[in-house]
N, C-alpha and C positions, 0 to 999 in steps of 0.2 A: 503494500500500500504506500510505502514511503520510498520515493526515488532518491532523495538526498536530504541531508540535514546540515545546516550551517549555523554558526553563531556570529552575530553582529553586535556592534556596540550601541546602536541607536534603534530603539523600539519604534520611534516615530518614523524613521526611514523605512523600516520593514513593514509597518502598517501601510505606508504609502505605496510600497511595492505590491502589497496584496491588492490595494485599490486599483493599481495599474494593470494587474493581471500578470505581473512578472513572476510572482510566486503565488501559490494557492492558499497557504495557511502558515500561521506562526503561533507558537506556544511560548509564553514567557513567564518565568517564576520570579517573584520577589522584585518587581520593578515599581517605580514610584510614578505618581501622577505626571510629573514633568517629563517622564520618559515616554509616555504614550498618549497624552491628551490631544496634541495637535494631529498625530497620526490617526487617532480614533475618529476625529471630526472628518478628516479627508476620506478615510475608509467608508464611513457611513454615508457621506454625501455621494460616493461612487457606487453605493449599493451593497457594500460588504457588511460583514457582521462582526461585532466585537462583544464578547461575553466573558463571564468568569468561567472557571473550570467546570461548573455544573451546567453551563448553558444559559444561566440567568443573565439579564442585561448587565453590562459592565457599568459599575459605579466608579466614581473617581477615587474612592477609598480602597478599591480592590488592588491587590498586589500581584495576584496570579491571573494571567489573562490569556484568552484565545482570540485570534482573529482569522477570518478566512473569507473566501467567496461564499455566497449563499449556497451554492451547489454541494459543497462538501462539509458545511459546518456541523450538521447533525452527526455525521460520521466521525469528524474530528473530536467532538465532545465525547462520543462513545469510546473511542480509542484512548483518549486521555483519562477517562474515568476508570478504565481498567488498570492503568499505570498508577494512578493515585490511590 
């Protein structure tokens, strides 16, 4: 199910890449509001989804986040729930 995995230093950049379709999903643990807030806005305006690890709407106080294209988000939540 996973073709590749990479670690980057900017969650906002990765959220933007998901919005552009450059990558399909991103899982981040223990990040801060300033790490993802701008990317979350860009992603959601482009039709992507950002949630907490359980699939609930992402709150600005959440530290563990998922973002993806709409088409794979449910599957991403399912896979991550098995790991957590």
